[in-house]
C-alpha positions in Angstrom: -35.3 -7.5 -26.8 -38.5 -8.4 -28.9 -38.1 -8.6 -32.8 -40.2 -6.1 -34.5 -43.0 -8.6 -35.4 -43.2 -9.8 -31.8 -43.6 -6.1 -30.6 -46.3 -5.4 -32.9 -48.1 -8.7 -31.8 -47.5 -7.5 -28.1 -49.0 -4.2 -28.7 -51.9 -5.6 -30.7 -52.6 -8.1 -27.9 -52.7 -5.2 -25.2 -54.9 -2.9 -27.5 -57.4 -5.9 -28.0 -57.3 -6.5 -24.2 -57.9 -2.9 -23.2 -60.5 -2.3 -25.9 -59.7 1.2 -26.5 -60.3 2.3 -22.8 -58.9 5.4 -21.4 -59.1 6.5 -17.7 -58.8 10.1 -16.3 -57.3 11.0 -13.0 -56.9 14.7 -12.3 -56.7 17.4 -9.6 -59.1 19.7 -11.8 -62.1 19.4 -9.3 -65.7 19.3 -10.3 -66.6 23.2 -9.9 -65.3 24.4 -13.1 -65.4 23.5 -16.8 -61.9 21.7 -16.9 -63.1 18.2 -16.8 -65.7 19.0 -19.5 -63.1 20.5 -21.7 -61.1 17.1 -21.4 -64.2 15.2 -22.3 -64.9 17.5 -25.4 -61.5 17.0 -26.6 -61.7 13.3 -26.4 -64.9 13.3 -28.4 -63.2 15.5 -31.0 -60.3 13.1 -31.2 -62.0 9.6 -30.9 -65.7 9.8 -30.1 -66.0 5.9 -30.0 -63.5 5.4 -27.2 -64.6 4.3 -23.7 -63.6 6.9 -21.0 -63.8 6.1 -17.3 -63.3 8.7 -14.7 -61.1 7.5 -11.7 -61.3 10.8 -9.9 -61.0 14.5 -10.5 -60.8 15.3 -6.9 -57.1 14.6 -6.3 -55.7 17.5 -3.9 -54.2 20.1 -6.1 -50.7 19.3 -7.1 -50.5 16.3 -4.8 -48.5 13.8 -6.5 -48.7 11.2 -3.6 -52.4 11.5 -3.5 -52.6 10.7 -7.1 -50.1 7.9 -7.0 -51.9 6.3 -4.1 -55.4 6.6 -5.9 -53.9 5.2 -9.3 -52.0 2.2 -7.7 -55.2 1.3 -5.9 -57.2 0.6 -8.9 -55.3 0.6 -12.2 -54.8 -3.3 -12.1 -58.5 -3.6 -11.9 -58.8 -2.4 -15.5 -58.0 -4.6 -18.4 -54.6 -4.8 -19.6 -53.8 -2.4 -22.3 -55.9 0.3 -20.7 -54.5 3.9 -21.0 -54.4 6.0 -17.9 -54.1 9.9 -18.2 -52.8 11.5 -15.1 -53.4 15.3 -15.1 -52.0 16.2 -11.7 -49.1 19.0 -11.4 -49.1 18.7 -15.2 -46.6 21.4 -15.8 -43.9 18.9 -14.7 -41.0 19.5 -12.2 -38.7 22.3 -12.3 -38.6 25.1 -15.0 -38.5 22.7 -17.9 -41.7 21.2 -18.5 -41.7 17.6 -20.1 -44.3 14.9 -20.6 -43.9 11.1 -21.0 -45.9 7.9 -22.0 -44.9 4.8 -20.2 -45.6 1.0 -20.0 -45.8 -0.7 -16.6 -47.3 -4.0 -15.7 -49.2 -4.0 -19.3 -50.9 -0.8 -18.7 -50.0 2.5 -20.4 -49.6 5.9 -18.6 -49.4 9.5 -19.9 -48.2 12.0 -17.4 -46.1 15.0 -16.8 -42.4 14.4 -15.8 -43.1 15.3 -12.0 -42.0 12.2 -10.3 -45.3 10.3 -10.4 -44.0 7.4 -12.6 -41.1 6.8 -10.4 -43.5 6.5 -7.3 -46.0 4.4 -9.2 -43.4 2.0 -10.5 -41.1 2.3 -7.4 -38.4 2.7 -9.9 -38.6 2.9 -13.5 -41.4 1.9 -15.9 -40.7 -0.9 -18.5 -40.9 1.2 -21.4 -40.7 5.1 -21.5 -40.9 7.8 -24.3 -40.8 11.4 -24.3 -43.8 13.1 -25.8 -43.6 16.3 -28.0 -43.6 19.5 -26.0 -46.2 22.0 -26.7 -46.8 25.7 -25.8 -50.2 25.3 -24.2 -52.1 26.3 -20.9 -53.4 22.8 -20.8 -50.8 20.1 -21.4 -53.3 17.3 -20.1 -55.8 18.4 -23.0 -53.3 19.3 -25.7 -50.3 16.8 -25.1 -51.5 13.8 -23.0 -54.8 13.2 -24.6 -53.7 13.0 -28.1 -50.9 10.5 -26.9 -53.5 8.5 -25.0 -55.9 8.3 -27.9 -53.1 7.0 -30.1 -52.1 4.4 -27.5 -55.8 3.3 -27.1 -56.1 2.9 -30.9 -53.2 0.7 -31.0 -50.0 2.7 -31.4 -46.8 1.4 -30.0 -44.9 3.7 -27.6 -42.0 4.4 -29.8 -44.4 5.9 -32.3 -45.2 8.6 -29.9 -41.7 9.9 -29.2 -38.0 8.9 -28.6 -37.3 6.3 -26.1 -35.7 8.0 -22.9 -34.0 6.7 -19.8 -34.0 10.0 -17.8 -36.9 11.1 -15.9 -37.7 12.9 -12.6 -37.2 10.3 -9.8 -39.0 10.5 -6.4 -38.5 7.8 -3.9 -41.3 6.0 -1.9 -41.1 6.1 1.8 -39.6 2.7 2.9 -41.0 0.4 5.6 -38.5 -0.5 8.3 -38.5 -4.2 9.4 -37.0 -5.4 12.6 -37.6 -8.6 14.6 -40.2 -7.0 17.1 -41.2 -4.0 15.2 -42.4 -2.8 11.9 -42.1 1.1 11.3 -44.1 2.6 8.6 -46.0 5.9 7.8 -49.2 7.2 6.7 -49.3 7.1 2.9 -52.9 8.5 2.3 -55.9 9.9 4.2 -59.2 8.9 2.6 -62.5 10.8 2.4 -63.6 9.5 5.7 -60.4 10.5 7.4 -59.1 6.8 7.6 -55.3 6.6 7.7 -54.0 4.1 5.1 -50.2 3.1 5.8 -47.6 1.7 3.6 -47.4 -1.4 5.9 -48.6 -4.4 4.0 -50.4 -7.5 5.4 -47.4 -9.6 4.1 -45.0 -7.6 6.0 -47.0 -8.1 9.2 -47.4 -11.8 8.6 -43.5 -12.2 7.9 -42.3 -10.2 10.7 -45.0 -11.2 13.2 -44.9 -15.1 12.7 -48.1 -15.5 14.2 -47.3 -13.4 17.5 -49.8 -11.1 18.9 -49.4 -7.4 18.0 -49.9 -4.0 19.0 -50.6 -1.0 16.6 -49.1 2.4 17.9 -50.2 5.6 16.3 -50.5 9.1 17.8 -51.9 8.6 21.3 -53.5 5.3 20.6 -52.6 1.8 20.9 -54.7 -1.1 19.3 -54.2 -4.5 20.4 -56.2 -6.4 17.6 -56.9 -6.3 13.9 -60.7 -6.3 12.9 -62.2 -7.4 9.6 -63.7 -4.0 8.9 -64.1 -0.4 10.6 -67.6 -1.1 11.9 -66.7 -4.1 13.8 -65.6 -1.6 16.6 -67.8 0.3 18.9 -68.5 3.9 17.7 -65.7 6.2 18.8 -63.2 3.3 19.2 -59.9 3.2 17.4 -59.7 0.3 14.8 -57.1 -1.1 12.7 -57.9 -3.3 9.6 -56.4 -4.4 6.3 -58.1 -2.8 3.3 -58.7 -4.5 -0.1 -55.0 -3.6 -1.2 -53.7 -5.5 1.8 -52.5 -2.1 3.5 -52.8 -1.6 7.1 -55.5 1.2 7.8 -56.2 3.0 11.0 -59.6 4.6 11.7 -62.1 5.6 14.3 -65.4 3.9 14.0 -67.9 6.5 12.7 -65.2 9.3 13.3 -62.5 11.1 11.5 -59.1 9.6 12.7 -57.0 12.1 10.9 -58.8 15.1 12.7 -59.5 13.5 16.2 -55.9 11.9 16.4 -54.0 14.9 14.9 -52.3 12.6 12.5 -51.4 13.4 8.7 -49.8 12.2 5.6 -46.3 10.6 6.6 -47.2 10.3 10.4 -45.3 7.5 11.9 -47.2 4.1 12.6 -45.5 1.2 14.5 -46.5 -2.3 14.7 -44.8 -4.1 17.7 -44.4 -7.8 18.6 -43.3 -9.5 21.9 -39.6 -10.5 21.7 -39.4 -14.3 21.5 
């Protein structure tokens, strides 16, 4: 356990690294005034802070979508950045709760709705409960003040009591066999490409340099290409994306619609038996 002085130095280092940066990720959309209301509140609380929009087009109430987007990008921001997640912000169940957490030297403020468990694939390194408030907008009135405090150098225990209990959801696990990897679609992007939970490292460890075939829906693809446009238009293609996740697509087409696949659809990578 860190001493009080070491803990203060740690938080000061993170705050300096993050330079008071706050990101926003919500399912509020772009048609209404909701995002502007968040920005207005931030200007009231701390007009000098840097605010970056990750996205406000997360599918409504879709925690898995929010986790995929956040997990794909949060490490690209400086350590000490504070990430506000306003998706399904009334929490899980009848009793709403809100948390602030530290994970991999980043801070997260969000509803207690299972997002943290999925993001951290377990538990965050530090977790506190935020004071509840009777408000129609917990993101604006509960999460933003906590985010501003963290961005200005506050330590997590200053925001609320340290807690161990929170709403837990489990990520889909990849099944590894000697001649097969079984995974699932974890996300469908704007182009209809299917991003799976099968990693490049899993393919390399199980495959051991053997040729592979990727099976999804009615399609079988026998090679990995460097990018989607390396295939002919209309052809099925498999690639690794910048997060080293196996992705499936149709060159210049919408794979989800054309193949009838969706979130959690099964994907197999098969190898010849030695």
